[in-house]
Residue frames relative to the residue before (quaternion, step in Angstrom):
aa qw qx qy qz dx dy dz
M 1.0000 0.0000 0.0000 0.0000 0.00 0.00 0.00
L 0.6121 0.5541 -0.3419 0.4488 3.57 1.03 -0.82
V 0.6931 0.4687 -0.2934 0.4625 3.57 0.88 -0.87
R 0.6191 0.5288 -0.3591 0.4562 3.62 0.97 -0.81
R 0.6391 0.5642 -0.2695 0.4479 3.51 0.96 -1.18
A 0.6649 0.5248 -0.2929 0.4434 3.52 0.86 -0.98
I 0.6831 0.5071 -0.2482 0.4632 3.51 0.89 -1.29
S 0.6525 0.4654 -0.3146 0.5086 3.69 1.01 -0.79
A 0.6464 0.4962 -0.3573 0.4564 3.58 0.77 -0.62
L 0.6788 0.4462 -0.3536 0.4638 3.64 0.91 -0.57
V 0.6442 0.5137 -0.3395 0.4536 3.60 0.97 -0.53
I 0.6190 0.5036 -0.3422 0.4961 3.55 1.11 -0.69
L 0.6112 0.5358 -0.3413 0.4720 3.62 0.92 -0.88
L 0.7177 0.4584 -0.3124 0.4209 3.64 0.64 -0.92
I 0.6226 0.5182 -0.3403 0.4775 3.53 1.10 -0.80
G 0.6661 0.5158 -0.3056 0.4437 3.62 0.75 -1.06
L 0.6797 0.4936 -0.3045 0.4491 3.60 0.86 -0.92
S 0.6309 0.5410 -0.3255 0.4509 3.49 1.10 -0.77
L 0.6567 0.4718 -0.3036 0.5039 3.69 0.97 -0.88
V 0.6747 0.4701 -0.3494 0.4492 3.63 0.78 -0.69
L 0.6425 0.5209 -0.3242 0.4591 3.62 0.90 -0.83
I 0.6614 0.4785 -0.3136 0.4851 3.65 0.78 -1.02
G 0.1499 -0.7974 0.5710 0.1251 3.67 0.64 -0.97
G 0.6963 0.5212 -0.3328 0.3643 3.46 -1.39 -0.62
W 0.8054 -0.2488 0.1917 0.5026 3.52 -1.16 -0.75
V 0.5675 0.5597 -0.4257 0.4285 3.69 1.06 -0.31
Y 0.6578 0.4811 -0.3094 0.4899 3.55 0.89 -0.89
A 0.6596 0.5010 -0.3357 0.4486 3.70 0.83 -0.92
I 0.6618 0.4820 -0.3258 0.4729 3.70 0.79 -0.88
G 0.6486 0.5382 -0.3221 0.4313 3.55 0.91 -0.95
I 0.6770 0.4665 -0.2963 0.4861 3.61 0.89 -0.78
T 0.6106 0.5351 -0.3637 0.4566 3.58 1.04 -0.80
V 0.6552 0.5011 -0.3182 0.4673 3.68 0.98 -0.84
I 0.6219 0.5368 -0.3226 0.4701 3.60 0.92 -0.91
L 0.7311 0.4325 -0.2730 0.4516 3.57 0.67 -1.01
G 0.6071 0.5225 -0.3706 0.4703 3.60 1.04 -0.70
C 0.6490 0.5223 -0.3348 0.4404 3.70 0.85 -0.81
A 0.6578 0.5234 -0.2936 0.4551 3.53 1.10 -0.91
A 0.6622 0.5000 -0.3034 0.4685 3.52 1.11 -0.86
W 0.6295 0.5298 -0.3462 0.4507 3.56 1.03 -0.61
E 0.6051 0.5491 -0.3189 0.4802 3.56 1.04 -0.90
F 0.6666 0.5302 -0.3047 0.4263 3.62 0.87 -1.03
I 0.6894 0.4567 -0.2773 0.4892 3.57 0.96 -1.00
N 0.6571 0.5016 -0.3628 0.4300 3.61 1.04 -0.59
L 0.5093 0.6173 -0.4429 0.4043 3.58 1.17 -0.29
F 0.7078 0.4560 -0.2624 0.4714 3.56 0.88 -0.99
K 0.5876 0.5648 -0.3671 0.4483 3.58 1.10 -0.57
K 0.6838 0.4549 -0.2878 0.4926 3.54 1.08 -0.79
G 0.6277 0.5063 -0.3140 0.5011 3.54 1.22 -0.21
G 0.6515 -0.5712 0.3020 0.3976 3.60 1.12 0.17
Y 0.5900 0.5524 -0.3628 0.4638 3.57 1.21 0.05
D 0.2994 -0.7990 0.5053 0.1290 3.65 -1.09 0.37
P 0.0817 0.8132 -0.5699 0.0849 3.65 0.64 1.06
N 0.4100 -0.7262 0.5112 0.2078 3.51 -1.23 0.68
P 0.3377 -0.8052 0.4539 0.1778 3.61 -0.26 1.18
Y 0.5910 0.6785 -0.3366 0.2776 3.60 1.16 -0.79
P 0.6579 0.4566 -0.3160 0.5087 3.61 0.96 -0.89
L 0.6145 0.5326 -0.3589 0.4581 3.66 0.99 -0.76
L 0.7097 0.4678 -0.2847 0.4433 3.68 0.71 -0.96
S 0.6355 0.4819 -0.3503 0.4911 3.60 0.92 -0.74
G 0.6749 0.4991 -0.3322 0.4302 3.64 0.80 -0.81
T 0.6126 0.5732 -0.3310 0.4320 3.54 1.07 -0.96
A 0.6828 0.5075 -0.2746 0.4481 3.54 1.02 -1.00
A 0.6560 0.4967 -0.2817 0.4936 3.49 0.96 -0.86
I 0.6624 0.5093 -0.3001 0.4602 3.69 0.84 -0.86
T 0.6574 0.5241 -0.2898 0.4574 3.54 0.92 -1.05
I 0.7077 0.4472 -0.2653 0.4784 3.66 0.78 -0.99
S 0.6681 0.4934 -0.3447 0.4375 3.60 0.91 -0.60
T 0.5528 0.5500 -0.3675 0.5068 3.50 1.32 -0.77
F 0.6645 0.5438 -0.3098 0.4084 3.59 0.67 -0.80
L 0.6875 0.4781 -0.2188 0.5010 3.45 1.24 -0.91
D 0.3215 -0.7739 0.4562 0.2993 3.49 1.53 -0.19
K 0.3916 0.6651 -0.5200 0.3661 3.63 0.82 1.11
Q 0.2014 -0.8215 0.5187 0.1246 3.59 0.22 1.27
T 0.6514 0.5260 -0.3213 0.4425 3.64 0.77 -0.90
V 0.6781 0.4700 -0.2981 0.4800 3.56 0.87 -0.93
T 0.6130 0.5372 -0.3534 0.4592 3.63 0.97 -0.83
S 0.6631 0.4959 -0.3092 0.4677 3.63 0.83 -0.92
L 0.6262 0.5177 -0.3323 0.4791 3.61 1.05 -0.71
F 0.6397 0.5309 -0.3173 0.4563 3.60 0.89 -0.72
Y 0.5987 0.5380 -0.3646 0.4682 3.61 1.09 -0.72
V 0.6832 0.5060 -0.2889 0.4403 3.47 0.81 -1.14
I 0.6582 0.5103 -0.2972 0.4669 3.58 0.93 -0.91
S 0.6384 0.5519 -0.3211 0.4298 3.55 1.03 -0.80
I 0.6599 0.5123 -0.2688 0.4795 3.51 1.07 -0.98
F 0.6113 0.5576 -0.3144 0.4654 3.52 1.09 -0.96
L 0.7100 0.4861 -0.2773 0.4274 3.57 0.84 -1.09
I 0.5749 0.5678 -0.3313 0.4871 3.55 1.26 -0.74
L 0.6878 0.5013 -0.2567 0.4581 3.59 0.80 -0.83
I 0.6728 0.4787 -0.2727 0.4937 3.42 0.92 -1.05
S 0.6582 0.5247 -0.3094 0.4424 3.61 0.79 -0.89
T 0.6522 0.5145 -0.2866 0.4773 3.52 1.06 -0.82
A 0.6703 0.4907 -0.2890 0.4758 3.52 1.01 -0.85
L 0.6715 0.4619 -0.3285 0.4773 3.53 0.83 -0.76
N 0.7487 0.3370 -0.2437 0.5162 3.81 1.00 -0.47
Y 0.2460 0.8370 -0.4684 0.1396 3.53 1.16 0.36
R 0.6731 0.5434 -0.2928 0.4074 3.46 1.01 -0.97
K 0.6489 0.5051 -0.2711 0.5002 3.49 1.26 -0.76
K 0.7940 0.3225 -0.0967 0.5062 3.59 1.07 -0.82
E 0.2285 0.8320 -0.4925 0.1139 3.61 1.21 0.23
K 0.6925 0.4890 -0.3201 0.4229 3.63 0.83 -0.73
T 0.8128 0.2616 -0.1218 0.5060 3.63 0.91 -0.62
A 0.3150 0.8024 -0.4671 0.1970 3.57 1.37 -0.01
A 0.7032 0.4618 -0.2948 0.4531 3.64 0.61 -1.14
F 0.6493 0.4891 -0.3309 0.4793 3.65 0.84 -0.78
D 0.6341 0.5379 -0.3551 0.4271 3.66 0.82 -0.91
V 0.6492 0.5180 -0.3296 0.4490 3.62 0.88 -0.88
V 0.6886 0.4891 -0.2992 0.4439 3.55 0.90 -0.88
F 0.6138 0.5414 -0.3312 0.4694 3.60 1.10 -0.79
E 0.6875 0.4979 -0.2798 0.4486 3.60 0.84 -0.96
I 0.6510 0.4851 -0.2864 0.5088 3.62 1.02 -0.82
A 0.6242 0.5337 -0.3294 0.4658 3.65 1.05 -0.77
A 0.6515 0.5093 -0.3010 0.4749 3.55 0.96 -0.84
L 0.5936 0.5784 -0.3458 0.4399 3.63 0.98 -0.83
F 0.7590 0.3842 -0.1921 0.4892 3.52 0.98 -0.84
F 0.6616 0.5288 -0.2881 0.4468 3.57 0.91 -0.99
I 0.7814 0.3347 -0.1273 0.5110 3.45 0.93 -1.02
T 0.7453 0.4361 -0.1978 0.4640 3.55 0.61 -1.30
F 0.7089 0.4808 -0.2564 0.4478 3.61 0.60 -1.03
L 0.6965 0.4330 -0.2603 0.5095 3.54 0.93 -1.08
G 0.6573 0.5657 -0.2949 0.4012 3.55 0.92 -0.89
T 0.6316 0.5745 -0.3210 0.4098 3.57 1.12 -0.58
Y 0.4857 0.6374 -0.3990 0.4457 3.47 1.36 -0.26
L 0.5999 0.5506 -0.3846 0.4347 3.59 1.04 -0.44
I 0.6139 0.5024 -0.2907 0.5349 3.50 1.26 -0.63
K 0.6660 0.5205 -0.3183 0.4292 3.68 0.80 -1.02
I 0.6639 0.4842 -0.3101 0.4782 3.65 0.94 -0.79
R 0.6399 0.5551 -0.3234 0.4217 3.60 0.93 -0.73
I 0.7304 0.4057 -0.2131 0.5065 3.63 1.00 -0.94
L 0.4130 0.6401 -0.5313 0.3707 3.74 1.17 0.23
P 0.6328 -0.4196 0.4769 0.4429 3.64 -1.45 0.12
N 0.8465 0.0782 -0.0971 0.5176 3.57 -0.87 1.02
G 0.1563 0.8786 -0.4379 0.1093 3.49 1.39 0.54
L 0.6100 0.5722 -0.3621 0.4116 3.54 1.05 -0.83
F 0.6890 0.4246 -0.3024 0.5035 3.63 0.86 -0.77
W 0.6201 0.5428 -0.3711 0.4279 3.69 0.78 -0.79
I 0.7135 0.4725 -0.2834 0.4329 3.60 0.81 -0.95
M 0.5954 0.5099 -0.3582 0.5071 3.56 1.22 -0.66
I 0.6659 0.4840 -0.3266 0.4644 3.67 0.80 -0.74
S 0.7029 0.4866 -0.2912 0.4294 3.69 1.03 -0.71
I 0.8202 0.2804 -0.1460 0.4767 3.64 0.90 -0.84
L 0.5766 0.5959 -0.4025 0.3878 3.62 1.00 -0.56
P 0.6874 0.4754 -0.3420 0.4296 3.64 0.67 -0.91
V 0.6277 0.5437 -0.3470 0.4358 3.58 1.13 -0.69
G 0.6694 0.5217 -0.2764 0.4510 3.50 0.95 -1.00
I 0.6894 0.4395 -0.2828 0.5015 3.58 0.95 -0.79
G 0.5598 0.6197 -0.3284 0.4413 3.52 1.28 -0.56
D 0.6148 0.5612 -0.2825 0.4767 3.43 1.18 -1.03
V 0.6750 0.4941 -0.2719 0.4757 3.61 0.95 -1.01
G 0.6199 0.5730 -0.2923 0.4495 3.42 1.01 -0.96
A 0.6920 0.4866 -0.2620 0.4645 3.50 0.86 -1.14
Y 0.6442 0.4846 -0.3491 0.4778 3.60 0.93 -0.80
F 0.7165 0.4430 -0.3072 0.4427 3.73 0.64 -0.78
T 0.6053 0.5538 -0.3410 0.4589 3.62 1.05 -0.78
G 0.6647 0.5357 -0.2658 0.4478 3.46 0.93 -1.25
N 0.6534 0.5140 -0.2981 0.4691 3.66 0.98 -1.00
L 0.7551 0.4150 -0.2302 0.4522 3.61 0.82 -0.90
F 0.8564 0.1834 -0.0556 0.4795 3.62 0.90 -0.89
G 0.4480 0.7508 -0.4030 0.2706 3.47 1.45 -0.29
K 0.0711 0.7910 -0.6057 0.0486 3.62 -0.79 0.91
H 0.7960 0.3056 -0.1810 0.4901 3.62 0.92 -0.64
K 0.4568 -0.7472 0.4253 0.2283 3.62 -0.53 1.25
L 0.3795 -0.7352 0.5155 0.2230 3.58 -0.80 0.94
A 0.7537 -0.0774 0.0869 0.6468 3.67 0.91 -0.93
P 0.1498 -0.8537 0.4804 0.1338 3.64 0.31 1.13
K 0.6841 0.4596 -0.3053 0.4770 3.64 0.98 -0.66
L 0.7026 0.4852 -0.2629 0.4492 3.61 0.98 -0.75
S 0.7917 -0.0157 0.1237 0.5981 3.48 0.81 -1.16
P 0.1901 -0.8491 0.4801 0.1116 3.70 0.44 1.18
N 0.7099 0.4804 -0.3229 0.4012 3.55 0.79 -0.66
K 0.6101 0.5667 -0.3771 0.4055 3.70 1.22 -0.27
T 0.1522 -0.7854 0.5970 0.0599 3.55 -1.09 0.77
I 0.6547 -0.4984 0.4260 0.3763 3.43 -1.39 0.44
E 0.6809 0.4939 -0.2952 0.4531 3.53 0.88 -0.91
G 0.6420 0.5192 -0.3287 0.4585 3.52 1.08 -0.71
Y 0.6216 0.5703 -0.3415 0.4144 3.47 1.05 -0.80
F 0.6951 0.5002 -0.2312 0.4618 3.45 0.85 -1.10
G 0.5733 0.5598 -0.3382 0.4935 3.56 1.26 -0.72
G 0.6970 0.4801 -0.2803 0.4529 3.54 0.90 -0.98
V 0.6197 0.5409 -0.3416 0.4546 3.58 1.09 -0.71
F 0.6686 0.5051 -0.2900 0.4623 3.54 1.02 -0.88
A 0.6452 0.5275 -0.3192 0.4512 3.51 1.00 -0.80
A 0.6199 0.5724 -0.3001 0.4450 3.53 1.26 -0.90
I 0.6841 0.4684 -0.2823 0.4825 3.57 1.02 -1.03
L 0.6294 0.5433 -0.3502 0.4314 3.59 0.92 -0.74
T 0.6463 0.5621 -0.2757 0.4363 3.47 1.10 -1.06
S 0.6606 0.5309 -0.2608 0.4623 3.49 1.05 -1.18
Y 0.6256 0.5551 -0.3403 0.4298 3.55 1.17 -0.77
V 0.6820 0.5069 -0.2327 0.4730 3.56 1.04 -0.99
V 0.6416 0.4764 -0.3064 0.5172 3.52 1.17 -0.74
G 0.6390 0.5325 -0.3280 0.4478 3.60 1.01 -0.70
L 0.5879 0.5770 -0.3365 0.4563 3.56 1.11 -0.69
I 0.7035 0.4601 -0.2473 0.4819 3.48 0.89 -1.10
A 0.6800 0.4670 -0.3195 0.4662 3.61 0.86 -0.84
N 0.6408 0.5337 -0.3307 0.4418 3.66 0.95 -0.65
H 0.6172 0.5491 -0.3490 0.4425 3.52 1.10 -0.70
Y 0.7588 0.3733 -0.2335 0.4800 3.60 1.07 -0.71
I 0.7552 0.1872 -0.0825 0.6227 3.48 1.22 -0.75
P 0.2411 -0.8129 0.5025 0.1686 3.69 -0.02 1.09
T 0.5849 0.5773 -0.3695 0.4336 3.63 1.12 -0.47
I 0.6460 0.4270 -0.3234 0.5438 3.57 1.18 -0.31
T 0.2123 -0.8285 0.5140 0.0666 3.54 -0.26 1.37
I 0.6104 -0.5350 0.4343 0.3906 3.55 -1.25 0.48
L 0.6136 0.5537 -0.3325 0.4542 3.60 1.03 -0.90
S 0.6904 0.4683 -0.3237 0.4465 3.57 0.63 -0.85
A 0.6315 0.5238 -0.3227 0.4719 3.66 0.93 -0.62
V 0.6643 0.4811 -0.2832 0.4971 3.57 1.01 -0.97
L 0.6370 0.5151 -0.3474 0.4563 3.63 0.93 -0.71
I 0.6417 0.5032 -0.3066 0.4908 3.64 0.95 -0.87
G 0.6778 0.4966 -0.3137 0.4422 3.52 0.85 -0.96
C 0.6263 0.5459 -0.3067 0.4644 3.56 1.04 -0.87
V 0.7043 0.4382 -0.2931 0.4754 3.67 0.65 -1.05
T 0.7069 0.4459 -0.2919 0.4651 3.61 0.66 -0.94
G 0.6025 0.5378 -0.3557 0.4704 3.74 1.11 -0.54
L 0.7060 0.4737 -0.2735 0.4499 3.51 1.06 -0.70
L 0.7585 0.3728 -0.1494 0.5132 3.51 1.11 -0.88
G 0.5219 0.6861 -0.3946 0.3180 3.61 1.06 -0.45
P 0.6379 0.5447 -0.3118 0.4463 3.49 0.96 -1.05
V 0.5514 0.6166 -0.4153 0.3785 3.67 1.05 -0.56
G 0.5651 0.6213 -0.3286 0.4321 3.50 1.30 -0.71
D 0.6480 0.5003 -0.2868 0.4976 3.47 1.05 -0.97
L 0.6812 0.4924 -0.2845 0.4611 3.59 0.77 -0.99
S 0.6468 0.5140 -0.3306 0.4563 3.65 0.92 -0.76
K 0.6103 0.5408 -0.3250 0.4791 3.63 1.11 -0.75
S 0.6478 0.5802 -0.2944 0.3963 3.50 1.02 -1.04
I 0.4983 0.6287 -0.4089 0.4351 3.58 1.28 -0.58
F 0.7169 0.4601 -0.2614 0.4539 3.64 0.69 -0.96
K 0.6381 0.5053 -0.3271 0.4802 3.65 1.06 -0.86
R 0.7014 0.4556 -0.3273 0.4397 3.65 0.68 -0.94
Q 0.5526 0.6015 -0.4231 0.3922 3.65 1.03 -0.58
F 0.8020 0.2328 -0.1410 0.5318 3.61 0.99 -0.69
N 0.5101 -0.7061 0.3711 0.3218 3.62 1.20 0.55
L 0.3839 0.7187 -0.4821 0.3220 3.55 1.06 0.87
K 0.4438 -0.6845 0.5088 0.2749 3.62 -1.09 0.66
N 0.8176 0.0574 0.0192 0.5726 3.57 0.99 -1.06
T 0.5446 -0.5943 0.4577 0.3752 3.63 -1.10 0.24
G 0.8013 -0.0455 0.0555 0.5939 3.53 1.17 -0.43
D 0.3803 -0.7286 0.5237 0.2240 3.56 -1.22 0.06
I 0.3455 0.7887 -0.4633 0.2097 3.68 1.24 0.30
I 0.7394 0.3605 -0.1729 0.5417 3.67 1.24 -0.68
P 0.3635 -0.7265 0.5191 0.2658 3.73 -0.31 1.04
G 0.8488 0.2176 -0.1812 0.4464 3.45 -1.02 0.94
H 0.7469 0.3962 -0.1857 0.5007 3.48 1.30 -0.39
G 0.4383 -0.6749 0.4456 0.3923 3.51 1.25 -0.70
G 0.8087 -0.2407 0.2165 0.4910 3.67 -0.73 -1.01
V 0.7032 -0.4080 0.3882 0.4340 3.50 -1.50 0.03
L 0.6700 0.5084 -0.2921 0.4554 3.65 0.93 -0.88
D 0.6043 0.5523 -0.3429 0.4607 3.47 1.11 -0.72
R 0.7000 0.4762 -0.2842 0.4500 3.61 1.07 -0.82
I 0.8137 0.3418 -0.1763 0.4358 3.61 0.91 -0.94
D 0.3074 0.7858 -0.4842 0.2315 3.57 1.41 0.11
S 0.6948 0.4528 -0.3272 0.4530 3.64 0.74 -0.91
W 0.6153 0.5524 -0.3436 0.4452 3.66 1.00 -0.73
L 0.6237 0.5612 -0.3619 0.4064 3.60 0.97 -0.59
W 0.6848 0.4066 -0.2585 0.5467 3.54 1.36 -0.50
A 0.6477 0.5426 -0.3027 0.4409 3.60 1.07 -0.69
A 0.6303 0.5734 -0.3359 0.4013 3.56 0.90 -0.85
P 0.7205 0.4219 -0.2684 0.4804 3.69 0.68 -1.05
I 0.6358 0.5513 -0.3428 0.4175 3.56 1.07 -0.77
A 0.6508 0.5466 -0.2602 0.4582 3.45 1.10 -1.04
Y 0.6918 0.5152 -0.2726 0.4263 3.41 0.90 -1.16
Y 0.7062 0.4099 -0.3083 0.4880 3.72 0.93 -0.54
L 0.5530 0.5401 -0.4135 0.4811 3.58 1.18 -0.29
I 0.6385 0.5244 -0.3166 0.4659 3.66 0.96 -0.84
I 0.7052 0.4965 -0.2656 0.4308 3.52 0.77 -1.13
F 0.7690 0.3823 -0.2122 0.4664 3.57 0.73 -1.05
F 0.8419 0.2547 -0.1409 0.4544 3.73 0.91 -0.63
F 0.7994 0.3620 -0.1556 0.4536 3.60 1.18 -0.53
L 0.6874 0.3964 -0.3229 0.5158 3.54 1.27 -0.01
């Protein structure tokens, strides 16, 4: 499992770095696909739990919202949120006879996915289109990704004290702090590189972002575990060997991206 997880993490890192470095439409489409897969897995959790939410209004809304965010059209993006919610409600109303027992819950799950995954996920786009967005997005997500790996290995090697035994029984306090340390160390290295090319991006700003996202990013994993534990599921999917689903991989980024974005906007730009 350790080997499979390490290989998968390396592949994910290479794909992620390629998308970030290329940027533009390639990055926007890549993030759209990633968020779409995560939204599909989120909906599928509830299908496995006996509910019947409709993924298609959510997926079409996610695509439209992500692309309009990339185009920096805030009014259009807001419109797509409204249209997505309307489509969810209309679809449920039209199929009410078939889904009478679960209809109200299905609507809540679909709208929850629109905000938990789509809304938070679009901050991955918002950071990338900032001035010097290439370096800001690296500072924002790379420490969290490396921190996840650091937490896993530290927890396996030294973990003794459970962090949240009911919610995520495999996570340990030792693993958590190992992940935070890995995130801070990574942010320092990325900050050195960024400062070399863009002197206005200081090493201190990178380390502060890495520290805050390293501390709070794992909460994204724990918050997603609420839904998995509700239906006694280990992972949201099985597409990534050793990691589970796409949502299992990006859950920390869904927290880290908006946190990093507002730190950058309010303190570092």
